[in-house]
C-alpha positions as CSV (number, residue, x, y, z in Angstrom):
1,M,129.2,88.7,-29.1
2,Q,130.5,85.6,-30.9
3,R,129.0,85.2,-34.5
4,R,127.5,81.9,-35.6
5,S,127.8,80.7,-39.0
6,T,124.3,79.1,-40.2
7,Y,124.6,76.0,-42.0
8,V,123.1,75.5,-45.7
9,W,120.3,73.2,-46.4
10,W,122.6,70.6,-47.9
11,K,124.6,70.4,-44.7
12,H,121.5,70.1,-42.7
13,L,120.4,66.9,-44.8
14,L,123.8,65.4,-44.6
15,F,124.1,65.9,-40.9
16,W,120.9,64.7,-40.1
17,G,120.9,61.7,-42.5
18,M,124.2,60.5,-41.1
19,W,122.7,61.1,-37.4
20,L,120.0,59.0,-38.2
21,L,122.2,56.4,-39.5
22,L,123.7,56.1,-36.0
23,L,120.4,54.3,-35.0
24,G,121.3,51.1,-36.7
25,P,124.7,50.5,-35.0
26,A,122.9,51.5,-31.7
27,Y,119.9,49.2,-32.2
28,I,122.2,46.3,-32.9
29,S,124.4,46.8,-30.0
30,A,121.4,47.2,-27.8
31,F,119.8,44.3,-29.1
32,G,123.2,42.3,-28.8
33,A,123.7,43.3,-25.2
34,W,120.1,42.5,-24.2
35,L,120.3,39.3,-25.9
36,I,123.5,38.0,-24.5
37,G,122.8,39.7,-21.2
38,S,119.5,37.9,-20.6
39,M,121.3,34.7,-20.8
40,L,123.7,35.7,-17.9
41,P,121.3,34.7,-14.9
42,G,121.2,31.1,-15.9
43,Y,125.1,30.7,-16.2
44,H,128.1,32.8,-15.8
45,D,130.5,32.2,-18.8
46,P,133.3,34.7,-18.8
47,V,132.9,35.1,-22.6
48,D,129.2,36.2,-22.0
49,I,129.9,38.8,-19.6
50,I,132.8,40.1,-21.8
51,L,130.6,40.4,-24.8
52,T,127.8,42.1,-23.0
53,V,130.4,44.6,-21.5
54,I,131.7,45.2,-25.0
55,L,128.2,45.7,-26.4
56,T,127.0,47.8,-23.7
57,S,130.1,50.2,-24.0
58,T,129.6,50.3,-27.8
59,L,125.8,51.4,-27.3
60,L,127.1,54.0,-24.6
61,L,129.7,55.4,-27.0
62,I,127.5,55.7,-29.8
63,M,125.0,57.4,-27.8
64,A,127.7,59.7,-26.6
65,V,128.8,60.6,-30.1
66,A,125.0,61.2,-30.9
67,V,124.5,63.9,-28.2
68,Y,127.7,65.5,-28.6
69,T,127.4,66.1,-32.4
70,A,123.5,67.2,-32.1
71,W,124.1,69.4,-29.5
72,H,127.0,71.2,-31.4
73,F,125.3,71.0,-34.6
74,W,122.2,72.6,-32.9
75,H,124.2,75.6,-31.3
76,Q,126.8,75.6,-34.2
77,T,129.5,75.7,-31.8
78,R,131.9,73.5,-34.0
79,P,133.1,73.1,-37.7
80,F,130.8,71.2,-39.8
81,S,133.7,69.1,-40.9
82,R,134.6,68.1,-37.2
83,L,130.9,67.0,-36.7
84,I,131.1,65.0,-40.0
85,I,134.2,63.2,-38.7
86,W,132.6,62.3,-35.4
87,L,129.7,61.0,-36.9
88,S,131.9,58.7,-39.1
89,V,133.6,57.4,-36.0
90,G,130.2,56.9,-34.5
91,L,129.1,54.9,-37.8
92,L,132.3,53.1,-38.7
93,G,135.2,53.4,-36.1
94,I,133.2,52.4,-32.9
95,P,131.3,49.4,-34.5
96,L,134.4,48.3,-36.3
97,L,136.4,48.3,-33.3
98,S,133.6,46.7,-31.2
99,T,133.2,43.8,-33.7
100,A,137.0,43.2,-33.8
101,G,137.2,43.2,-29.8
102,A,134.2,41.0,-29.5
103,L,135.5,38.5,-32.1
104,F,139.0,38.4,-30.5
105,S,137.5,37.8,-26.9
106,Y,135.1,35.1,-28.3
107,V,137.8,33.3,-30.1
108,K,140.1,33.6,-27.2
109,L,137.8,32.7,-24.5
110,S,135.7,30.2,-26.6
111,V,137.9,28.1,-28.7
112,T,140.6,27.6,-26.4
């Protein structure tokens, strides 16, 4: 039988605090995808389609990180440091890459 380590109280606070912070980028991404996606039936500008795809994929990636980390924290099957790294990727890495991709595609398709 495999032994599971129990996390101390401050690890619970740190994990769930960071996990709840994932709701911010997820909300912004969902709102942006809804806002831009709601304009698509009127006209089909390529930049709007690409921005909707970028924001929707960002939302799906953040939710995947949230489910993955919550599952492994709950069952304590992964080291705590790895879960914190995944949460940091969900909080900083994915939104920054999404923002860079959205700005690049907007400038490339809109300005030129």
